[in-house]
C-alpha positions in Angstrom: -7.3 -27.7 0.7 -8.0 -30.7 -1.1 -5.3 -32.3 -2.8 -7.0 -33.2 -6.1 -7.4 -29.7 -6.8 -4.4 -27.4 -8.3 -3.1 -25.1 -5.8 -4.1 -22.0 -7.6 -5.0 -18.2 -6.2 -6.7 -15.5 -8.2 -5.3 -12.3 -8.0 -7.1 -9.0 -9.0 -7.3 -5.1 -7.9 -9.8 -3.0 -6.7 -11.3 -2.2 -10.0 -12.9 -5.6 -9.7 -15.1 -3.8 -6.9 -15.7 -7.4 -5.5 -17.8 -7.2 -2.3 -16.2 -7.2 1.2 -18.2 -10.2 2.4 -17.0 -12.3 -0.7 -13.3 -11.3 0.0 -13.8 -12.3 3.8 -14.9 -15.6 3.1 -12.5 -18.6 2.6 -11.8 -18.1 -1.1 -9.0 -17.7 -3.3 -9.1 -14.2 -4.3 -6.5 -11.7 -3.3 -6.9 -7.9 -4.3 -4.4 -5.3 -4.7 -5.6 -1.6 -4.0 -5.3 0.8 -6.6 -3.8 4.2 -6.2 -5.9 7.1 -6.0 -4.2 10.6 -5.5 -6.1 13.6 -4.8 -3.5 16.1 -6.1 -1.7 16.2 -2.8 -2.4 12.8 -1.5 -1.4 9.2 -2.6 -4.1 6.5 -1.2 -4.6 3.0 -1.4 -8.4 2.3 -2.7 -10.1 0.7 0.3 -7.2 1.1 2.6 -6.5 4.6 3.3 -9.7 6.0 1.6 -13.2 4.2 0.9 -15.5 4.6 -1.9 -17.9 6.8 0.1 -15.2 9.1 1.0 -14.1 9.8 -2.7 -17.8 10.4 -3.6 -18.2 12.8 -0.8 -14.9 14.7 -1.8 -15.4 14.3 -5.5 -17.2 17.4 -6.2 -14.7 19.7 -5.0 -11.7 17.3 -5.8 -10.0 15.7 -9.3 -9.3 12.1 -8.2 -6.9 10.1 -10.4 -6.4 6.5 -10.2 -3.3 4.7 -10.9 -1.8 1.0 -11.0 -0.5 -0.7 -7.5 2.9 -0.1 -7.1 5.5 -2.8 -7.5 6.2 -3.5 -3.9 2.4 -3.9 -3.1 2.6 -6.1 -5.9 5.8 -8.2 -5.0 4.5 -8.1 -1.4 0.8 -9.8 -2.4 2.7 -12.2 -4.3 5.0 -13.1 -1.2 1.8 -13.4 0.6 0.1 -15.8 -1.7 3.1 -18.0 -1.8 3.4 -18.1 2.1 -0.5 -18.9 1.8 0.4 -22.0 0.0 -0.7 -21.3 -3.3 1.9 -22.2 -6.3 0.2 -20.6 -9.2 -2.0 -17.0 -9.6 -4.4 -16.2 -12.0 -4.3 -12.8 -12.7 -7.5 -11.0 -13.6 -7.2 -7.3 -14.3 -8.7 -4.6 -17.0 -7.4 -4.7 -20.5 -4.3 -2.1 -21.2 -7.2 -0.4 -23.5 -9.4 0.3 -20.6 -6.8 1.1 -17.4 -3.1 1.5 -17.0 -3.4 -0.4 -14.1 -0.8 -3.2 -14.0 
C-alpha cells in the first residue's frame, strides 16, 4: 500500500450487493453477510445460501433478514486490523430503511 495514502478500509454488508468480481479484486472493500431466516434455519447471505436459492424457494417460504451478529462484526474488524488497516469507513443502509447494524 502506498504510504502517501491513508490506511482506510471500507466495510459494508451484503445489502450493498457488490458483484463478486469486484470483491475478488485487490480493493479495500470488506463485506459482512446479512442473516436470512426461513423460519427454521438461520443463513449467512452469500455464504450459507445464495440469491438464486432464495429466489427459487421464495414462492413457498417466507424469508426474513436481520443484521449481522456481533461476533461476525468483531471478527471482521479483527481481520481488517490484521490486514493492516487502521481506519474503517462503514457504508450501510439507514435505520429508516433497514434494521441492519
